[in-house]
Every structure is written in structure tokens, then in C-alpha cells.
C-alpha positions in Angstrom: -20.3 -19.2 59.5 -18.3 -16.3 58.1 -18.4 -14.2 55.4 -15.7 -16.1 53.5 -17.0 -19.3 54.3 -20.6 -18.0 52.6 -18.3 -16.6 49.7 -16.9 -20.3 49.3 -20.1 -21.5 49.5 -21.5 -19.5 47.0 -18.2 -20.5 44.7 -18.9 -23.5 45.0 -22.4 -23.5 44.4 -21.7 -21.6 41.5 -19.6 -23.5 39.9 -22.0 -26.7 40.0 -24.6 -24.9 38.4 -22.4 -24.6 35.9 -21.5 -27.5 35.2 -24.0 -29.8 32.4 -26.5 -32.1 33.4 -27.2 -35.0 33.0 -29.9 -35.4 29.6 -32.9 -37.3 28.9 -31.0 -40.0 26.9 -28.5 -40.1 29.3 -31.0 -41.1 32.1 -33.0 -43.8 29.0 -29.5 -45.7 28.9 -29.1 -45.4 32.7 -32.4 -47.4 32.6 -31.5 -49.3 29.7 -28.3 -50.7 32.0 -30.3 -51.4 34.5 -32.5 -53.4 32.8 -30.2 -55.2 31.0 -28.7 -56.1 34.4 -31.8 -57.3 36.1 -32.7 -59.6 32.8 -29.1 -60.7 33.4 -29.4 -61.3 37.2 -32.8 -63.4 36.6 -32.3 -65.6 34.0 -30.1 -68.4 35.2 -29.4 -69.4 31.2 -27.4 -65.9 30.5 -26.3 -65.4 34.6 -22.4 -65.4 34.4 -21.0 -68.2 37.1 -18.6 -66.6 39.4 -15.2 -67.5 39.3 -13.6 -66.4 42.5 -14.7 -68.3 45.8 -17.3 -67.7 47.1 -20.9 -68.6 47.4 -23.9 -67.9 44.6 -25.1 -64.9 46.9 -22.1 -63.1 46.9 -22.1 -63.6 43.2 -25.2 -62.5 42.8 -24.6 -59.0 45.2 -21.7 -58.2 43.4 -22.9 -58.4 40.2 -26.1 -55.8 41.3 -23.0 -53.5 42.8 -21.8 -53.6 39.3 -25.3 -53.0 37.7 -25.3 -50.0 40.1 -22.1 -48.2 39.2 -22.6 -49.0 35.3 -26.2 -47.1 36.0 -24.2 -44.3 37.8 -21.8 -43.6 35.1 -24.0 -43.9 32.4 -26.0 -41.4 33.8 -22.9 -39.3 34.8 -21.3 -39.6 31.3 -22.0 -35.9 30.2 -21.5 -34.8 33.6 -18.0 -36.3 34.3 -17.1 -38.4 31.3 -13.7 -39.4 32.3 -15.1 -40.6 35.4 -17.5 -42.2 33.7 -15.0 -44.0 31.5 -12.6 -45.3 33.6 -15.5 -46.5 36.2 -17.2 -48.4 33.6 -13.9 -49.9 32.2 -13.1 -50.8 35.8 -16.6 -52.4 36.2 -15.8 -54.3 32.5 -12.3 -55.5 34.6 -14.0 -56.8 37.8 -16.5 -58.9 35.6 -13.8 -60.0 33.7 -11.9 -61.8 37.0 -14.6 -62.6 39.1 -16.8 -64.3 36.6 -16.3 -66.8 33.8 -18.6 -65.6 31.5 -19.4 -62.2 29.9 -23.0 -61.0 30.4 -25.4 -58.0 28.7 -24.6 -56.0 31.4 -20.2 -55.7 29.9 -21.5 -55.7 26.4 -23.5 -53.1 26.8 -21.9 -50.5 29.1 -18.3 -51.2 27.5 -19.8 -50.3 24.2 -21.2 -46.9 25.8 -17.9 -46.0 27.6 -16.2 -46.5 23.9 -19.0 -44.4 22.6 -18.5 -42.1 25.3 -14.7 -42.0 24.8 -15.0 -41.0 21.1 -17.2 -38.5 22.0 -16.8 -36.4 25.1 -13.4 -37.2 26.2 -10.8 -34.5 25.2 -8.3 -35.4 22.8 -5.7 -37.0 23.1 -6.4 -38.8 25.6 -9.5 -39.9 24.1 -7.5 -41.7 21.5 -5.2 -43.3 24.4 -8.5 -44.4 26.5 -9.6 -45.9 23.1 -6.8 -48.1 22.5 -6.8 -49.7 25.8 -10.4 -50.4 25.7 -9.4 -52.3 22.0 -6.8 -54.2 24.2 -8.8 -54.8 26.7 -12.0 -56.3 24.8 -9.7 -58.5 22.5 -7.9 -59.8 25.8 -11.2 -59.8 27.6 -13.1 -61.8 24.5 -9.9 -63.8 24.7 -9.9 -65.0 27.9 -13.5 -65.9 28.2 -13.3 -67.9 25.2 -10.3 -69.8 26.4 -12.4 -70.4 29.6 -15.6 -71.5 27.6 -13.3 -73.7 25.4 -11.5 -75.9 28.4 -8.4 -73.4 27.7 -7.7 -74.6 23.9 -8.9 -73.0 21.0 -7.9 -72.3 17.1 -6.1 -69.5 16.2 -9.0 -69.0 13.4 -11.4 -69.0 16.0 -9.6 -66.6 18.1 -9.3 -64.2 15.6 -12.6 -64.7 14.3 -13.7 -63.6 18.1 -11.7 -61.0 18.5 -12.2 -59.5 14.7 -16.2 -59.6 15.9 -15.2 -57.6 18.9 -13.6 -55.1 17.1 -16.1 -54.5 14.7 -18.8 -53.7 17.6 -16.5 -51.6 18.9 -15.4 -49.7 15.7 -19.4 -49.2 15.5 -19.4 -47.4 18.9 -16.3 -45.4 18.2 -17.9 -44.2 15.0 -20.9 -43.6 16.3 -19.5 -41.3 19.5 -17.1 -39.3 16.4 -20.3 -38.5 14.3 -21.7 -37.3 18.0 -18.6 -35.4 18.6 -19.1 -33.4 15.3 -22.4 -32.6 15.3 -22.1 -31.8 18.9 -18.9 -29.5 17.6 -21.1 -28.0 14.3 -24.0 -27.2 17.0 -21.7 -25.2 19.0 -19.9 -23.5 16.5 -22.7 -22.2 14.9 -24.1 -21.5 18.6 -20.9 -19.2 18.7 -21.4 -17.3 15.5 -24.9 -16.3 16.4 -23.8 -15.4 19.6 -20.5 -13.3 17.6 -23.6 -11.7 15.3 -25.5 -10.8 18.1 -22.6 -8.9 19.6 -21.5 -7.3 16.4 -25.0 -6.3 15.6 -25.0 -4.7 19.2 -22.0 -3.0 18.3 -22.9 -1.8 15.1 -27.0 -0.6 16.8 -24.7 1.5 19.6 -22.3 2.8 16.6 -25.5 4.0 14.7 -26.8 6.1 17.7 -23.5 7.2 18.2 -23.5 8.7 14.7 -26.9 9.3 14.7 -26.4 11.6 17.6 -23.3 13.3 15.9 -25.1 14.1 13.4 -27.8 15.5 15.1 -25.2 17.7 16.8 -24.1 18.6 13.7 -27.0 19.6 12.1 -28.1 21.4 14.9 -25.2 23.7 15.2 -25.4 24.1 10.9 -28.8 25.6 11.4 -28.8 27.7 14.3 -24.6 28.5 14.8 -24.8 31.0 12.1 -27.9 32.1 12.7 -27.4 32.9 16.6 -23.6 34.5 15.4 -25.6 37.0 13.1 -28.3 37.5 15.5 -25.1 38.6 18.1 -23.1 40.8 15.9 -26.5 42.7 14.8 -27.8 42.8 18.7 -24.1 44.5 19.9 -24.4 47.0 16.6 -28.2 48.0 17.4 -26.3 48.8 20.8 -23.4 50.5 20.3 -25.8 52.9 17.3 -28.8 53.4 19.6 -28.3 56.5 21.0 -26.9 58.3 18.0 -28.6 56.5 14.6 -32.0 55.1 15.5 -32.5 54.3 11.8 -29.5 52.3 12.0 -30.3 50.0 15.2 -34.0 49.4 13.7 -32.1 48.1 10.9 -30.5 45.9 12.9 -33.2 44.8 14.9 -35.1 44.1 11.8 -32.0 41.5 10.7 -32.0 40.2 14.4 -35.9 39.5 13.6 -35.4 37.9 10.7 -32.5 36.0 11.3 -34.5 34.6 14.1 -37.6 33.1 12.5 -35.3 31.6 9.9 -33.7 29.9 12.8 -37.1 28.9 14.4 -37.9 27.6 10.7 -34.6 25.8 10.5 -35.2 24.2 14.2 -38.8 23.4 13.6 -37.5 21.2 10.0 -35.1 19.4 11.9 -37.5 17.8 14.7 -40.1 17.1 12.5 -37.6 14.8 10.1 -35.8 13.6 13.0 -39.0 12.3 14.2 -40.3 11.3 10.4 -36.2 9.1 10.6 -36.4 8.0 14.2 -38.1 4.4 14.1 -35.9 3.6 10.7 -32.4 5.4 10.8 -30.9 2.8 13.5 -32.2 -0.4 11.7 -30.8 0.9 8.1 -27.8 1.6 9.8 -27.1 -1.9 11.2 -28.3 -3.7 7.9 -25.5 -1.7 5.9 -28.0 1.0 4.7 -26.0 4.9 4.5 -24.9 5.7 7.6 -26.9 8.2 9.1 -24.6 11.3 9.1 -24.4 10.8 4.9 -28.6 11.7 5.1 -29.3 15.0 4.9 -31.6 15.7 7.6 -34.0 18.8 6.0 -34.0 20.6 2.7 -30.4 21.3 2.6 -29.7 24.4 0.9 -27.2 24.3 -2.6 -25.2 26.5 -4.6 -28.2 28.7 -5.2 -28.7 30.1 -1.6 -25.2 31.3 -1.6 -26.3 34.7 -2.6 -28.5 34.8 0.1 -26.1 33.8 2.8 -23.4 36.2 1.5 -26.1 38.9 1.3 -26.8 37.8 4.9 -23.4 38.4 6.1 -22.6 41.6 4.4 -25.6 43.1 5.8 -23.5 42.9 9.3 -21.0 45.2 8.4 -18.8 42.3 6.3 -16.6 43.5 3.2 -17.4 39.8 1.8 -16.0 39.2 -2.0 -17.8 36.1 -3.5 -16.1 35.0 -6.9 -18.0 31.9 -8.7 -16.5 30.0 -11.8 -19.0 27.2 -12.3 -18.5 25.3 -15.7 -20.2 21.8 -15.0 -23.4 20.8 -12.8 -23.0 20.7 -9.1 -24.4 17.7 -7.3 -27.0 18.4 -5.0 -24.7 16.8 -2.4 -21.7 18.6 -3.1 -24.1 21.8 -3.3 -25.4 21.3 0.3 -21.7 20.5 1.7 -20.3 23.6 0.0 -23.4 26.0 1.2 -22.5 24.5 4.8 -18.7 24.8 4.3 -18.9 28.4 3.2 -22.2 29.1 6.6 -19.7 27.5 8.5 -16.4 29.7 7.7 -18.4 32.9 7.3 -19.5 32.2 10.8 -16.1 31.8 12.2 -15.0 35.0 10.1 -17.6 37.3 11.7 -17.4 35.9 15.1 -13.8 35.7 15.8 -12.2 38.2 13.1 -15.1 41.4 13.0 -14.5 43.9 10.3 -12.1 41.8 8.5 -12.1 41.3 4.8 -13.5 38.2 3.8 -13.4 36.5 0.8 -14.7 33.4 -1.0 -14.2 31.6 -3.8 -15.7 28.6 -5.7 -14.5 27.2 -9.3 -15.9 24.0 -10.4 -13.8 22.4 -13.3 -12.7 18.8 -14.6 -15.0 17.0 -12.5 -13.7 18.7 -9.1 -15.1 21.6 -7.0 -12.4 23.6 -5.1 -13.7 26.0 -2.4 -11.4 28.9 -0.5 -13.0 30.9 2.4 -10.4 33.5 3.3 -10.3 36.1 5.6 -7.8 39.0 6.5 -6.5 40.0 10.0 -8.0 41.7 12.2 -7.0 43.9 15.2 -10.2 42.7 17.4 -9.7 39.0 16.1 -8.5 36.1 18.7 -5.5 34.9 17.7 -4.3 31.7 16.0 -6.4 28.1 15.0 -8.2 28.8 18.3 -10.1 32.3 16.7 -10.3 30.9 13.2 -11.3 27.2 13.3 -14.3 27.5 15.7 -12.8 24.7 17.8 -11.5 27.1 20.2 -12.5 26.6 24.2 -15.3 29.1 24.9 -16.2 30.1 28.1 -20.1 30.4 29.2 -21.6 32.8 32.2 -20.9 30.8 34.9 -17.1 30.0 33.7 -17.6 26.4 32.1 -15.7 25.7 29.1 -16.6 23.7 26.0 -14.9 22.7 23.0 -16.7 24.0 19.3 -17.4 21.7 16.3 -17.3 23.8 13.4 -13.9 22.3 12.0 -15.2 18.9 12.9 -18.4 19.6 11.2 -16.9 20.8 8.0 -14.3 18.0 7.8 -17.2 15.4 8.2 -19.3 16.9 5.5 -16.2 17.1 3.3 -15.0 13.7 3.7 -18.3 12.0 3.4 -18.0 13.1 0.1 -14.5 12.1 -0.9 -12.9 15.6 -0.4 -10.3 16.8 1.4 -10.5 20.1 3.7 -7.5 21.5 4.7 -7.3 24.9 7.3 -4.8 27.2 8.4 -3.4 30.9 9.7 -2.1 32.6 6.3 1.5 34.2 6.5 0.1 37.8 6.2 -2.2 37.0 8.7 -6.0 35.8 8.6 -7.0 32.4 8.4 -8.0 30.0 5.2 -10.4 27.4 4.8 -9.6 25.0 1.7 -12.0 22.0 0.2 -11.4 20.0 -2.5 -14.8 18.1 -3.4 -15.1 15.5 -6.7 -18.4 15.9 -8.2 -19.0 12.3 -8.8 -18.8 12.0 -5.1 -22.3 13.8 -4.8 -23.4 11.3 -7.8 -22.9 7.4 -5.4 
């Protein structure tokens, strides 16, 4: 057997596995059909007489064949509903042609065919077959009644017989419609559950991505500034080590203090991540606040800005701080201001060493205006890549990566409903401007 034949066989088997299988109600219905057929065949009172030429044994053989076809059709009405209904209708037609009266087999099989038509056949073909079944039932009952009455029957009696047949058909059709509606509702519920499960899985993955971004942003905020200060102090200490040991010693002391502070911040971050690990993803999937909106540790606020400015001044940066506060600043807004100022000062110190830096904060009228600008520096790298912190930075092995400074600041500001702009100044240098509503930190 070739590989193509094996693939075709596997595809056929896969198609057969996907087909619906007979359920236990179908098996019981098939057994009922066989039981009714055997009763009709064994009881001479209800056994129909064959009309076409042939012996009684021939009539019994044809009847057994009809019973078998009805049983198989009933068993497969869930798997092949159209073929099952057509086969049952043909059985009823052969029975009317071959026998003088109706048997219980035809009545039971016909009603099951009507129920299968309305419950399982696709529309509009179900209505076409149902109309044909109604016409066939009316014609069949009239034919059998005329045979029984010697081809003479009053119109009123014929109308009553047809009406009774149609009433039974209507009951079977309504039962099929009710079953179809129940199945469709069950399928709709299953589809909705699958959709909700997929949505929940998507939200879970989104929460994981947001959590990763939050961790990256917090690590960048906590460690990036300290490493920048350490790098600047190390360069200064190396430059003055031979000529001014006292200055070098002071720079090394700043490096030690900054490194210890960075280690403490990283430990606090790891502790909080461990404590939040079990609840961060479920809370986000349940509609709680996004992970990026929650502080990771005890966030610094406006009160720590003075210490931040003093630390930057220690590396030799000429920094001016202007504070105008006429209203209380919520803690989330204060933490956001601290991180934005920290990131902006880190970029200024790293990319424009020696340039004058100015920080201005004004709190008035329910909003906070933050401005961080630095003058041009001869040694600064140029343009947007230098001042925003999104420049490509090369590692020792030549690999290049993209920074997260501006992205981190934008995420923090936008999370509180504020706006942030950053751009080059006409006279050189860079400016970061953020506007934060005070109400954003109270929500």
C-alpha cells in the first residue's frame, strides 16, 4: 500500500470518526420497530394480506425485509437523517402497494420518520419532505379505507380518517420541532461556553503579557537609575584617582550606597512578585485592576524627589528643582511623578553628561504639570535616540537592543489618564512634559 493510499484511508477513517453515532434512544426505537413488526407478523388478526400475486410465504418474506429496513433506518436516523427518512418513506410506499391494510409497523415507522424530518433534516428540505409525507399519509389512509369498505366511502368519513392521520402527523412533527429547539439551545450554550473559555484563555495570556511588561518596567525603573549613577561615578573616580584620591573615595562611597539601595529595591521587588504570583493572573482575568496599574513595592512619592535630586547632583550635574504645590497629590500620582523624573534624569545624565538640567513641577487646578529639560551637551548623542532612552545600545558582543525609558514613562502616565510628550528643543537639548489629573490617582 502506497503512502497516498494510506493517507486517503486515514482521512476516510477520520471522517467516519467525526460522524455522529447512534445514541441509546435510537437503539431503543429500532428495537421497538422490530418488536412491533414481529407482533404484526405473528398475530394473524393484525397481519396484513398481500395484494400482489404471491403466496403467504412471499408476503411474510417481504414484510420481514420491510421490518429490517425500518429498523436500520431508525438506528441510523441520527447519523444519516435524510437517507433514513427517505428509506422509511419508501418502506411505507411499498407496504401500501403490496398489502391490503396498514400494519402497526407502518404507523410507528411513519411517525418516527415525521419526527426525524422536523428534528434533524436541514431546512428548507425538511418542510418539502414534511409536505410530501402529509400528502402520502392522506392518500395512503384513503386508499386503505377504500379497500376495506369495498371502494365505497362517504366523503365525511374520508375527511374524518384523513383528519385523524394528520393529527397524529402534527403531533409527531411538533415533537420533532421541540426536540430540535432543545438541541439547538444546547448547542448554543455549548458554543457560548467554548467562546467564554477561549475569551478567558485570551485574557489569561494577556494578563501574563501585562505581568511580564510590568516586571520589565519595574526592574528598569528600580535598577536603571542606580546603574547609571554607578557608571557615572565609576568613570569620575577613575578619572580623578591619580590626582584627587579624596574625590575618588567620595565617588566610590556613592557607588557603594547606590549599589546597596539597588540591591534592597531588587529584593523588595522579588518579595512582592512572590507574594502576588498566585493572584495576579486570576484577578486580571476576573476583571480586576490590570497588573500594570498596581504598585509592586512601596513606591516613592513626591517626598523623595529631594533625595533623588541630591543624588543626581552628587555626580556633578547642575540641576535646578522648582516645586509649586497648592493641592494634595494622591500617592499614585506622586509615585508616577517620581518615576518619570527618575527616568528623565537618568537619560539626561547618561546621554548628556555635564549639561544643565531643570525639573519643574506645578500642582494647580486639579492637575499636575511636570517638565524635565536638559540643555545641549557637546558629548551627548544626538536627537530622539539620545534623550528618550529608546536608542539602540550596543553590548560588548555587538548585539543591539532597544531601551524602555520612554515606553515606561508613557505607560505610567497613561495609566492615570494623563498625557506625556517628549522632543528635542530648538536650541538643543531635550524636554519631557507630562500632565496628570489629580483625580486619576483617587479612582
